LOSEMAR-518082 format. One line per field, with one value per residue (C-alpha): residue number from 1; x, y, z. Coordinates in pm, whole numbers, plus 50000, padded with zeros to 5 digits. Each point is the difference from the previous one (the first is absolute). Last residue first. Example, Ala and Ser with C-alpha at 12.3 -4.5 7.8 and 13.67 -1.06 7.14 Angstrom:
REM LOSEMAR-518082
k: c(2 1)
u: c(51367 49863)
v: c(49894 49656)
w: c(50714 50066)
***
This chain:
REM LOSEMAR-518082
k: c(114 113 112 111 110 109 108 107 106 105 104 103 102 101 100 99 98 97 96 95 94 93 92 91 90 89 88 87 86 85 84 83 82 81 80 79 78 77 76 75 74 73 72 71 70 69 68 67 66 65 64 63 62 61 60 59 58 57 56 55 54 53 52 51 50 49 48 47 46 45 44 43 42 41 40 39 38 37 36 35 34 33 32 31 30 29 28 27 26 25 24 23 22 21 20 19 18 17 16 15 14 13 12 11 10 9 8 7 6 5 4 3 2 1)
u: c(30507 50236 50177 50287 50107 50312 50092 50345 50292 50119 50234 50297 49962 49770 50035 49714 49908 49887 49731 50022 49762 50087 49849 49678 49827 50059 49698 49786 49836 49682 50086 50313 50000 50391 50056 50278 50015 50212 49677 49975 50091 49716 50066 49837 50048 49711 50029 49728 49966 50388 50165 50192 50050 50229 49823 50075 49864 50102 49883 49942 50120 50354 50021 49856 50129 49853 50135 50344 50192 50200 50187 49832 50036 49727 49811 50164 49778 50062 49775 50108 50071 50110 50111 49867 49753 50251 50286 50226 50062 49651 49766 49707 49876 49645 49852 49631 49868 49749 49840 49950 50232 50012 50178 50312 50153 50162 49919 50323 50313 50254 50216 50311 50214 50353)
v: c(04641 50110 49792 50160 49864 50154 49893 49874 50193 49702 49728 49858 49617 49760 49614 50004 50294 50341 50190 50241 50107 50259 49908 50010 49654 49985 50237 49789 49982 49818 49970 50038 49946 49948 50078 49900 50178 49902 50116 49694 49790 50141 49856 49903 50002 49986 50136 49904 49627 49958 50325 49875 49677 50128 49937 49740 49961 49765 49940 50368 50007 50031 49955 50240 50083 50181 50193 49954 50181 50313 50039 50186 50350 50149 49730 49865 49827 49734 49943 49694 49923 49653 50127 49840 50283 50274 49945 50241 50384 50144 49936 50192 49946 50059 50025 49976 50123 49895 50102 49805 50266 50317 50089 50206 49943 49748 49969 49992 49804 50059 49717 50014 49699 50090)
w: c(57494 49724 49698 49815 49691 49843 49658 49882 49872 49770 50114 49772 49995 50206 49942 49904 49831 50187 50153 50291 50263 50277 50317 50206 49979 50383 50035 49808 49631 49938 49630 49822 49635 49888 49604 49784 49633 49697 49789 49811 50304 50224 50341 50335 50363 50241 50372 50272 50021 50067 50107 50334 49859 49728 49686 49686 49649 49735 49632 49986 49638 50116 50388 50257 50335 50299 50308 50055 50263 50026 50341 50259 50168 49822 49773 49661 49774 49719 49670 49805 49617 49856 49641 49666 49905 50130 49754 50171 49971 50091 50275 50091 50356 50125 50356 50088 50318 50209 50357 50326 50168 49855 49676 49941 49663 49754 49648 49817 49975 49695 49980 49700 49955 49856)
***
C-alpha cells in the first residue's frame, strides 16, 4: 500500500511563502507521475500541480501558475511544492498522490491570512 506523508503547512500572511514536502513509500516513486491536490472547506478536492517522471513534464492549475513550483527528489522519494505569493484562496488542506490517485495521506493544512 502506498504511504504518503505530507508536511510543511502552517499559517502564513498573504504574500508569504511555504514549502510543502511529501515523503512517499510503497511504490516505485521515480517512475510515477505525482501530483499535489488541495481541498478547501466546503469544496471538492482539486488538482494543483503534476510532475512526470524525471520532471520531463510539469503542469499547474491556472490559479497557481507563476506562483507555485512542483519538484521531486527521487533518491529521497520526496515530492515538493514551493508556494510563493500566497493568497487567501490558497487556504486548504494539501495532499500529494500518484496519478491516478490511490489511498490518501493525512494532508497538511495551509492557512493564509490577509
